[in-house]
LOVEXSE-400027 format. One record per residue: x, y, z of N, C-alpha, C in turn. Coordinates in steps of 0.2 Angstrom, whole numbers, plus 2048, in hexadecimal, padded with zeros to 3 digits. Example, Ala and Ser with C-alpha at 12.3 -4.5 7.8 and 13.67 -1.06 7.14 Angstrom:
LOVEXSE-400027
ATOM n_px n_py n_pz ca_px ca_py ca_pz c_px c_py c_pz
ATOM  842  7E4  827   83E   7EA   827  842  7F0  827
ATOM  840  7F5  823   844   7FB   824  840  800  827
***
This chain:
LOVEXSE-400027
ATOM n_px n_py n_pz ca_px ca_py ca_pz c_px c_py c_pz
ATOM  E8A  98E  3AC   E87   98E   3A5  E8B  992  3A0
ATOM  E8E  998  3A2   E93   99C   39E  E99  99D  3A2
ATOM  E9F  99E  39F   EA5   9A0   3A2  EA4  9A6  3A7
ATOM  EA0  9AB  3A5   E9F   9B1   3A9  E9C  9AF  3B0
ATOM  E97  9AA  3B0   E94   9A8   3B6  E99  9A4  3BA
ATOM  E9D  9A0  3B7   EA2   99C   3BB  EA7  9A1  3BF
ATOM  EA9  9A6  3BC   EAE   9AB   3BE  EAC  9B0  3C3
ATOM  EA5  9B2  3C2   EA3   9B8   3C5  E9C  9B8  3C9
ATOM  E9A  9B2  3C9   E93   9B1   3CC  E93  9B1  3D4
ATOM  E99  9B2  3D7   E9A   9B3   3DE  E97  9BA  3E0
ATOM  E97  9BF  3DB   E95   9C6   3DC  E8E  9C7  3DB
ATOM  E8A  9CA  3DF   E83   9CB   3DE  E82  9CF  3D7
ATOM  E7D  9CD  3D3   E7C   9D0   3CD  E80  9CE  3C7
ATOM  E85  9C9  3C8   E89   9C7   3C3  E87  9C0  3C0
ATOM  E81  9BD  3C2   E7F   9B7   3C0  E77  9B7  3BE
ATOM  E76  9B3  3B9   E6F   9B3   3B6  E6B  9AE  3BB
ATOM  E6E  9AA  3BF   E6B   9A5   3C3  E67  9A8  3C9
ATOM  E68  9AF  3CB   E64   9B2   3D0  E5D  9B3  3CF
ATOM  E5B  9B3  3C8   E54   9B4   3C7  E50  9AE  3C9
ATOM  E4A  9AF  3CD   E47   9AA   3D0  E3F  9AA  3CD
ATOM  E3E  9A6  3C9   E37   9A5   3C6  E31  9A5  3CB
ATOM  E33  9A1  3D1   E2E   9A1   3D6  E2C  9A7  3DA
ATOM  E32  9AB  3DB   E31   9B2   3DE  E2D  9B6  3D9
ATOM  E2F  9B6  3D3   E2B   9BA   3CE  E23  9B8  3CE
ATOM  E22  9B2  3CE   E1B   9B0   3CE  E17  9B2  3D5
ATOM  E1B  9B2  3DA   E18   9B4   3E1  E17  9BC  3E1
ATOM  E1B  9C0  3DE   E1A   9C7   3DE  E15  9CA  3D9
ATOM  E13  9C5  3D4   E0F   9C8   3CF  E08  9CA  3D1
ATOM  E05  9C7  3D6   DFE   9CA   3D9  DFF  9D1  3DC
ATOM  E05  9D2  3DF   E06   9D9   3E2  E07  9DE  3DC
ATOM  E0B  9DC  3D7   E0C   9E1   3D1  E05  9E2  3CE
ATOM  E01  9DD  3CE   DFB   9DD   3CA  DF6  9E3  3CE
ATOM  DF6  9E3  3D4   DF2   9E8   3D8  DF5  9EF  3D7
ATOM  DFC  9EF  3D7   DFF   9F6   3D5  DFD  9F8  3CE
ATOM  DFD  9F3  3CA   DFC   9F5   3C3  DF5  9F7  3C1
ATOM  DF0  9F3  3C4   DE9   9F4   3C3  DE6  9FA  3C7
ATOM  DE8  9FB  3CD   DE4   9FF   3D2  DE8  A05  3D4
ATOM  DEF  A05  3D4   DF3   A0A   3D7  DF5  A0F  3D1
ATOM  DF9  A0C  3CC   DFB   A0F   3C7  DF6  A0F  3C1
ATOM  DF1  A0B  3C1   DEC   A0B   3BC  DEF  A0B  3B5
ATOM  DF4  A06  3B3   DF8   A07   3AD  DF4  A06  3A7
ATOM  DF5  A0A  3A2   DF2   A08   39B  DF8  A07  397
ATOM  DF8  A01  393   DFE   9FF   38F  DFB  9FD  388
ATOM  E00  9FD  384   DFF   9FB   37D  E05  9F9  379
ATOM  E04  9F6  373   E0A   9F4   36F  E0E  9EE  371
ATOM  E0B  9EA  375   E0F   9E3   377  E0F  9DE  371
ATOM  E0A  9DF  36C   E0B   9DB   366  E11  9DD  362
ATOM  E14  9E2  363   E1A   9E4   360  E21  9E0  361
ATOM  E20  9DC  367   E26   9D8   369  E27  9D2  364
ATOM  E2D  9D2  361   E2E   9CC   35C  E30  9C6  360
ATOM  E30  9C0  35D   E32   9BA   360  E3A  9BB  361
ATOM  E3C  9B7  366   E44   9B6   367  E46  9BC  36B
ATOM  E4D  9BD  36B   E50   9C1   370  E4F  9C9  36E
ATOM  E4E  9CD  372   E4D   9D4   371  E51  9D8  376
ATOM  E53  9DE  374   E56   9E3   379  E50  9E8  37A
ATOM  E4D  9E8  380   E48   9EC   382  E4B  9F3  385
ATOM  E4A  9F8  381   E4D   9FF   383  E48  A04  386
ATOM  E49  A06  38C   E44   A0A   38F  E46  A11  391
ATOM  E42  A15  393   E43   A1B   396  E3E  A1C  39C
ATOM  E41  A1C  3A2   E3D   A1C   3A8  E3D  A22  3AD
ATOM  E38  A22  3B1   E37   A28   3B6  E35  A25  3BD
ATOM  E35  A2A  3C1   E32   A28   3C8  E37  A27  3CD
ATOM  E3D  A29  3CD   E42   A28   3D2  E44  A21  3D3
ATOM  E47  A1F  3D9   E49   A18   3DA  E44  A13  3DA
ATOM  E3E  A15  3DB   E38   A11   3DB  E37  A0F  3D3
ATOM  E38  A13  3CF   E37   A12   3C7  E31  A0D  3C6
ATOM  E2B  A10  3C8   E25   A0B   3C7  E24  A09  3C0
ATOM  E26  A0D  3BB   E24   A0B   3B4  E28  A05  3B2
ATOM  E2E  A04  3B5   E32   9FE   3B4  E2F  9F8  3B6
ATOM  E2C  9F8  3BC   E29   9F2   3BF  E23  9F1  3BB
ATOM  E1F  9F6  3B9   E19   9F5   3B6  E1A  9F2  3AF
ATOM  E1F  9F4  3AC   E21   9F1   3A5  E23  9EA  3A6
ATOM  E27  9E8  3AB   E29   9E1   3AC  E23  9DD  3AE
ATOM  E1E  9E0  3B1   E18   9DC   3B3  E14  9DA  3AC
ATOM  E14  9DF  3A8   E10   9DE   3A1  E14  9D9  39E
ATOM  E1B  9D9  39E   E1E   9D3   39A  E1D  9CD  39D
ATOM  E1D  9CC  3A4   E1C   9C6   3A7  E15  9C3  3A7
ATOM  E10  9C7  3A6   E09   9C5   3A6  E08  9C2  39F
ATOM  E0C  9C5  39A   E0B   9C2   393  E0F  9BC  392
ATOM  E15  9BC  394   E1A   9B7   392  E1C  9B2  398
ATOM  E1A  9B4  39E   E1B   9B0   3A4  E23  9B0  3A5
ATOM  E25  9AB  3A9   E2C   9AB   3AB  E30  9A6  3A6
ATOM  E2C  9A3  3A1   E2F   99F   39C  E33  9A3  397
ATOM  E32  9A9  396   E35   9AD   391  E39  9B3  395
ATOM  E3F  9B1  398   E42   9B5   39D  E45  9BC  399
ATOM  E45  9C1  39E   E48   9C7   39C  E4C  9CA  3A2
ATOM  E52  9CC  3A1   E56   9CF   3A6  E57  9D6  3A5
ATOM  E56  9DA  3AB   E57   9E1   3AB  E5E  9E3  3AD
ATOM  E61  9E7  3AA   E67   9EA   3AC  E67  9EF  3B1
ATOM  E6A  9EE  3B7   E69   9F3   3BD  E6F  9F6  3BE
ATOM  E6F  9FC  3C0   E76   A00   3C1  E79  9FD  3C7
ATOM  E80  9FC  3C7   E84   9F9   3CD  E83  9FD  3D3
ATOM  E81  A03  3D3   E81   A07   3D9  E7B  A05  3DE
ATOM  E76  A01  3DB   E70   9FF   3DF  E73  9FA  3E3
ATOM  E78  9F5  3E1   E7B   9F0   3E6  E7F  9F4  3EB
ATOM  E82  9F9  3EA   E86   9FD   3EF  E82  A00  3F4
ATOM  E7C  A03  3F2   E79   A08   3F7  E72  A04  3FA
ATOM  E6F  A00  3F6   E69   9FD   3F8  E69  9F5  3F7
ATOM  E6E  9F1  3FA   E6E   9EA   3F9  E68  9E6  3FA
ATOM  E63  9E7  3FF   E5D   9E4   3FF  E59  9E4  3F9
ATOM  E58  9EB  3F6   E54   9EC   3F0  E58  9E8  3EA
ATOM  E5E  9E8  3EA   E62   9E5   3E5  E61  9DE  3E5
ATOM  E61  9DB  3EB   E60   9D3   3EB  E59  9D1  3E9
ATOM  E54  9D5  3EB   E4D   9D4   3E8  E4C  9D5  3E1
ATOM  E4F  9DA  3DE   E4F   9DB   3D7  E53  9D5  3D3
ATOM  E58  9D3  3D6   E5B   9CD   3D3  E57  9C7  3D2
ATOM  E52  9C6  3D7   E4E   9C0   3D7  E49  9C1  3D1
ATOM  E47  9C8  3D0   E43   9C9   3CA  E46  9CA  3C3
ATOM  E4D  9C9  3C3   E50   9C9   3BD  E55  9CE  3BC
ATOM  E57  9D2  3C1   E5C   9D8   3C0  E63  9D5  3C0
ATOM  E67  9D8  3BC   E6E   9D6   3BB  E72  9DC  3BB
ATOM  E79  9DB  3BC   E7D   9E1   3BC  E7D  9E4  3B5
ATOM  E7D  9EB  3B5   E7D   9EF   3AE  E84  9EF  3AC
ATOM  E86  9E9  3A8   E8C   9E8   3A6  E8C  9E5  39F
ATOM  E8F  9E6  39A   E8F   9E3   393  E8F  9DB  394
ATOM  E94  9D9  398   E95   9D2   399  E8E  9CE  39B
ATOM  E8B  9D1  3A0   E84   9CE   3A2  E7F  9CE  39D
ATOM  E7F  9D4  399   E7A   9D4   394  E7B  9CF  38E
ATOM  E82  9CE  38D   E84   9C9   388  E82  9C2  38A
ATOM  E83  9C1  391   E81   9BA   394  E7A  9B9  393
ATOM  E76  9BE  395   E6F   9BD   394  E6C  9BB  38D
ATOM  E6F  9BF  388   E6D   9BD   382  E70  9B6  380
ATOM  E75  9B4  382   E78   9AD   380  E73  9A8  383
ATOM  E70  9AA  389   E6C   9A5   38C  E65  9A5  389
ATOM  E64  9A9  384   E5E   9A9   380  E58  9AE  383
ATOM  E5A  9B2  388   E56   9B7   38B  E56  9BE  387
ATOM  E51  9C2  389   E51   9C9   387  E54  9CD  38C
ATOM  E56  9D3  38B   E59   9D8   38F  E55  9DE  38F
ATOM  E54  9E1  395   E51   9E8   396  E56  9ED  399
ATOM  E57  9F2  395   E5C   9F7   397  E59  9FE  397
ATOM  E5B  A02  39C   E59   A09   39C  E5F  A0D  39C
ATOM  E61  A0F  396   E68   A13   395  E69  A19  399
ATOM  E63  A1D  39A   E64   A23   39E  E66  A22  3A5
ATOM  E64  A1C  3A8   E66   A1B   3AF  E63  A20  3B4
ATOM  E68  A22  3B9   E65   A26   3BE  E64  A2D  3BC
ATOM  E67  A2F  3B7   E66   A36   3B4  E5F  A36  3B1
ATOM  E5D  A30  3AE   E56   A30   3AB  E51  A2F  3B0
ATOM  E51  A2B  3B5   E4C   A29   3B9  E4B  A2F  3BE
ATOM  E50  A33  3BF   E4F   A39   3C3  E4F  A40  3BF
ATOM  E4E  A3F  3B9   E4E   A45   3B5  E49  A4A  3B7
ATOM  E4A  A51  3B7   E45   A56   3B9  E3F  A55  3B6
ATOM  E39  A57  3BA   E33   A57   3B7  E32  A5A  3B1
ATOM  E35  A60  3B0   E35   A64   3A9  E37  A60  3A3
ATOM  E3B  A5A  3A5   E3D   A56   39F  E39  A4F  39E
ATOM  E33  A4F  3A2   E2F   A49   3A2  E2D  A47  39B
ATOM  E2D  A4B  396   E2A   A49   38F  E30  A48  38B
ATOM  E36  A47  38D   E3C   A46   389  E3F  A3F  38A
ATOM  E41  A3C  385   E45   A36   385  E4C  A38  387
ATOM  E4F  A35  38C   E56   A38   38E  E5A  A32  390
ATOM  E5F  A31  38C   E64   A2B   38D  E6B  A2D  390
ATOM  E6B  A34  391   E72   A36   394  E77  A35  38F
ATOM  E76  A35  389   E7B   A34   384  E7F  A2D  384
ATOM  E7C  A28  387   E7F   A21   388  E7D  A1D  382
ATOM  E82  A1A  37E   E81   A17   378  E83  A0F  379
ATOM  E84  A0D  37F   E86   A06   380  E81  A01  37D
ATOM  E7A  A03  37E   E75   9FE   37C  E75  9FD  375
ATOM  E77  A02  371   E77   A02   36A  E7C  9FD  368
ATOM  E82  9FD  36B   E88   9F8   369  E86  9F1  36B
ATOM  E82  9F1  371   E80   9EA   373  E7B  9E7  36E
ATOM  E76  9EB  36B   E71   9E8   366  E75  9E6  360
ATOM  E7A  9EA  35E   E7E   9E9   358  E82  9E3  358
ATOM  E85  9E2  35E   E8A   9DC   35F  E85  9D6  35F
ATOM  E80  9D6  363   E7C   9D0   364  E76  9CF  35E
ATOM  E76  9D3  359   E71   9D3   354  E6A  9D2  356
ATOM  E68  9D6  35B   E61   9D6   35E  E5E  9DC  35C
ATOM  E57  9DC  35B   E53   9E2   35A  E52  9E6  360
ATOM  E52  9EC  360   E50   9F1   366  E49  9F2  366
ATOM  E46  9F0  36B   E3E   9F1   36C  E3E  9F7  371
ATOM  E3C  9FD  36F   E3B   A03   374  E35  A02  379
ATOM  E36  A03  37F   E31   A03   384  E30  A0A  387
ATOM  E2B  A0E  386   E2A   A14   388  E25  A15  38E
ATOM  E25  A1A  392   E20   A1B   397  E1F  A22  398
ATOM  E19  A24  39B   E18   A2B   39D  E13  A2B  3A3
ATOM  E14  A2F  3A8   E10   A2F   3AD  E14  A2E  3B4
ATOM  E19  A29  3B4   E1C   A28   3BA  E20  A2E  3BC
ATOM  E22  A33  3B8   E25   A39   3BB  E21  A3C  3C0
ATOM  E1A  A3B  3C0   E16   A3E   3C5  E15  A3A  3CB
ATOM  E19  A34  3CC   E19   A31   3D2  E1E  A34  3D7
ATOM  E22  A38  3D5   E26   A3D   3D9  E28  A43  3D4
ATOM  E29  A49  3D7   E2A   A4E   3D2  E31  A51  3D3
ATOM  E35  A4F  3CE   E3C   A52   3CF  E3D  A59  3CD
ATOM  E3F  A5D  3D2   E3F   A64   3D0  E45  A66  3CD
ATOM  E4B  A63  3CF   E51   A65   3CC  E57  A60  3CE
ATOM  E5C  A60  3CB   E62   A5C   3CC  E68  A60  3CE
ATOM  E6A  A5F  3D4   E6F   A63   3D7  E76  A5F  3D7
ATOM  E77  A5B  3D2   E7D   A56   3D2  E83  A5A  3D1
ATOM  E83  A5F  3CC   E89   A63   3CB  E8B  A67  3D1
ATOM  E87  A6A  3D5   E88   A6D   3DB  E8B  A69  3E0
ATOM  E88  A63  3E1   E8A   A5E   3E6  E91  A5B  3E4
ATOM  E92  A5A  3DE   E98   A58   3DB  E9E  A5C  3DD
ATOM  E9D  A63  3DC   EA2   A68   3DE  EA3  A68  3E5
ATOM  E9E  A67  3EA   E9F   A66   3F1  EA4  A60  3F2
ATOM  EA2  A5B  3EE   EA6   A54   3EF  EAE  A56  3EE
ATOM  EAF  A59  3E8   EB6   A5B   3E6  EB9  A5F  3EC
ATOM  EB5  A63  3F0   EB8   A67   3F5  EB9  A63  3FB
ATOM  EB7  A5C  3FB   EB8   A58   401  EB2  A55  404
ATOM  EAC  A57  402   EA6   A54   405  EA5  A4D  402
ATOM  EA5  A48  407   EA4   A41   404  E9D  A3F  402
ATOM  E9C  A3B  3FD   E96   A38   3FB  E93  A34  400
ATOM  E8C  A34  401   E89   A2F   406  E8A  A28  404
ATOM  E8C  A24  408   E8E   A1D   407  E94  A1C  403
ATOM  E98  A22  402   E9E   A22   3FD  E9C  A20  3F6
ATOM  E96  A22  3F4   E94   A20   3ED  E92  A26  3E9
ATOM  E95  A27  3E4   E93   A2D   3DF  E8C  A2B  3DC
ATOM  E87  A2F  3DE   E80   A2E   3DC  E7E  A2F  3D5
ATOM  E83  A33  3D1   E82   A35   3CA  E7C  A3B  3CA
ATOM  E77  A3B  3CE   E72   A40   3CE  E71  A42  3D6
ATOM  E6E  A48  3D6   E6D   A4A   3DD  E66  A4E  3DD
ATOM  E61  A4B  3DC   E5A   A4E   3DB  E57  A52  3E1
ATOM  E53  A57  3DF   E4F   A5A   3E4  E48  A58  3E2
ATOM  E44  A55  3E6   E3D   A52   3E4  E38  A53  3E9
ATOM  E32  A53  3E7   E2C   A52   3EB  E29  A4B  3EA
ATOM  E28  A48  3F0   E25   A41   3F0  E25  A3E  3F7
ATOM  E22  A38  3F7   E22   A34   3FD  E28  A30  3FE
ATOM  E2A  A2F  404   E27   A31   40B  E2A  A38  40D
ATOM  E2E  A3B  40A   E32   A40   40C  E2F  A47  40C
ATOM  E2A  A48  407   E28   A4E   405  E2D  A52  400
ATOM  E31  A56  403   E36   A59   3FF  E3D  A55  401
ATOM  E40  A52  3FC   E46   A4E   3FD  E4B  A50  3F9
ATOM  E51  A50  3FB   E58   A52   3F8  E5C  A4C  3F7
ATOM  E5E  A4A  3F1   E62   A44   3F0  E5E  A3E  3EE
ATOM  E62  A39  3EB   E5E   A33   3E8  E5C  A2E  3ED
ATOM  E57  A31  3F1   E54   A2C   3F7  E4F  A28  3F4
ATOM  E4E  A22  3F7   E48   A1E   3F5  E42  A21  3F6
ATOM  E3D  A20  3F2   E36   A23   3F3  E30  A1E  3F2
ATOM  E2B  A20  3F5   E24   A1D   3F4  E21  A20  3EE
ATOM  E1F  A1D  3E8   E1C   A21   3E3  E15  A23  3E4
ATOM  E13  A29  3E2   E0D   A2B   3E2  E08  A27  3DD
ATOM  E02  A27  3DE   DFE   A23   3DA  DFC  A26  3D3
ATOM  E01  A28  3CF   DFF   A2B   3C9  DFE  A26  3C3
ATOM  DFA  A27  3BF   DF8   A23   3B9  DFE  A22  3B5
ATOM  E00  A1C  3B3   E06   A1B   3AE  E03  A18  3A8
ATOM  E06  A1B  3A2   E05   A18   39C  E0B  A15  399
ATOM  E0B  A10  396   E11   A0C   393  E0F  A0A  38C
ATOM  E14  A0A  388   E14   A07   381  E1A  A04  37F
ATOM  E19  9FE  37C   E1E   9FA   378  E1E  9FC  371
ATOM  E24  9FF  36E   E24   A01   368  E26  9FC  363
ATOM  E25  9FD  35C   E27   9F8   357  E2F  9F7  358
ATOM  E32  9F1  357   E39   9F0   357  E3D  9F4  352
ATOM  E43  9F6  354   E47   9FA   34F  E4D  9F5  34D
ATOM  E4D  9F4  347   E52   9F0   344  E57  9F4  340
ATOM  E5E  9F3  341   E62   9F8   33E  E65  9F4  337
ATOM  E68  9F8  333   E6A   9F6   32C  E70  9F1  32D
ATOM  E74  9F2  332   E7B   9EE   333  E7B  9EC  33A
ATOM  E7E  9E6  33B   E7F   9E3   341  E86  9E0  341
ATOM  E89  9DE  347   E8F   9DB   348  E94  9E0  34C
ATOM  E9A  9DD  34D   E9F   9E0   351  EA2  9E7  34D
ATOM  EA2  9E6  346   EA4   9EC   342  EA0  9F1  343
ATOM  E99  9F0  342   E94   9F5   343  E94  9F8  34A
ATOM  E95  9F4  34F   E95   9F7   356  E9C  9FB  357
ATOM  EA1  9FA  353   EA7   9FE   354  EA7  A04  350
ATOM  EA2  A05  34B   EA2   A0B   347  E9E  A11  34B
ATOM  EA2  A15  34D   E9F   A1B   352  E9A  A1F  34E
ATOM  E9B  A20  348   E96   A24   344  E8F  A20  343
ATOM  E90  A1A  342   E8A   A16   341  E86  A15  348
ATOM  E8A  A14  34D   E87   A13   354  E83  A1A  355
ATOM  E86  A1F  354   E83   A26   355  E7C  A26  351
ATOM  E7C  A24  34B   E76   A24   347  E71  A20  34A
ATOM  E73  A1A  34C   E6E   A15   34F  E6B  A18  355
ATOM  E6F  A1B  359   E6D   A1E   35F  E68  A24  35E
ATOM  E69  A28  359   E65   A2D   358  E5E  A2B  355
ATOM  E5F  A25  351   E59   A22   34E  E54  A1F  354
ATOM  E57  A1C  359   E53   A19   35F  E50  A1F  363
ATOM  E54  A24  364   E52   A29   369  E4C  A2D  365
ATOM  E4D  A2F  35F   E48   A32   35B  E41  A2E  35A
ATOM  E42  A28  359   E3C   A23   359  E39  A23  35F
ATOM  E3C  A23  365   E39   A22   36B  E36  A29  36D
ATOM  E39  A2E  36B   E36   A35   36D  E30  A36  369
ATOM  E30  A34  363   E29   A34   35F  E24  A30  362
ATOM  E26  A2A  364   E21   A26   368  E1E  A29  36E
ATOM  E23  A2C  372   E21   A2F   378  E1C  A35  377
ATOM  E1E  A39  372   E19   A3E   370  E12  A3C  36F
ATOM  E12  A36  36B   E0B   A34   36A  E08  A31  370
ATOM  E0C  A2E  374   E09   A2B   37A  E06  A31  37F
ATOM  E0A  A36  37F   E08   A3C   383  E01  A3F  380
ATOM  E00  A3F  37A   DFA   A41   377  DF4  A3D  379
ATOM  DF5  A36  379   DF0   A32   37B  DEE  A32  382
ATOM  DF4  A33  386   DF3   A33   38D  DEF  A3A  38F
ATOM  DF0  A3F  38C   DED   A45   38D  DE6  A47  38B
ATOM  DE4  A42  387   DDD   A43   385  DD8  A42  38B
***
């Protein structure tokens, strides 16, 4: 379909064709049970999604399980079905460390977190979901649970500017209680690595959390987890449209920074309001 897929679709995550609508339809009942009875999700704002392509930008919680991500996708699918596709950008390290999980995620619409894949999805007429904070966000310490955290990554702003698409923020609160991240020991472990200690699976994990959760009790490192049944609140915010778009805008560092701060501040404001609602 695109040159990218002709040259790179031999590698997992580098093709849009791995998405399997039948697989998605088959897992919807399971997601529905988790949505309604396990996480008891309360959501709002879906009327804010405009027609056409959008860049869904989220901040997520809950470790590798990241239940707010799957619950957000469930809400998208039950409203738009598989006919309005959305592709989620997933960190390449998932393919390195957890290949079975990556293969399942690809069937649901996960693609490699790389600009070329995002551009290919937009050219195909699909929307894209990105969590700029990545591992640092999903494993952020519990004391940071009320903060929007992008780890200073601005690539998603450049993507929206180049593709002339609105950013639709997707926020959540509550998934941080599905496991309790006490601290991040990455800087300490990174020093040990410099002294000769190898990374597990020879993969730099970017984070090294200490957390309380299932099934380990107290866990050290970015291990897979079973989420605790905490209530999750999600909200889709009004789209953010910038004043300028195009390659020139995306190459303007000052303008990119301004757009980044606008998105971060708007999402923080929405998260603060969501927390007030959830705390009543």
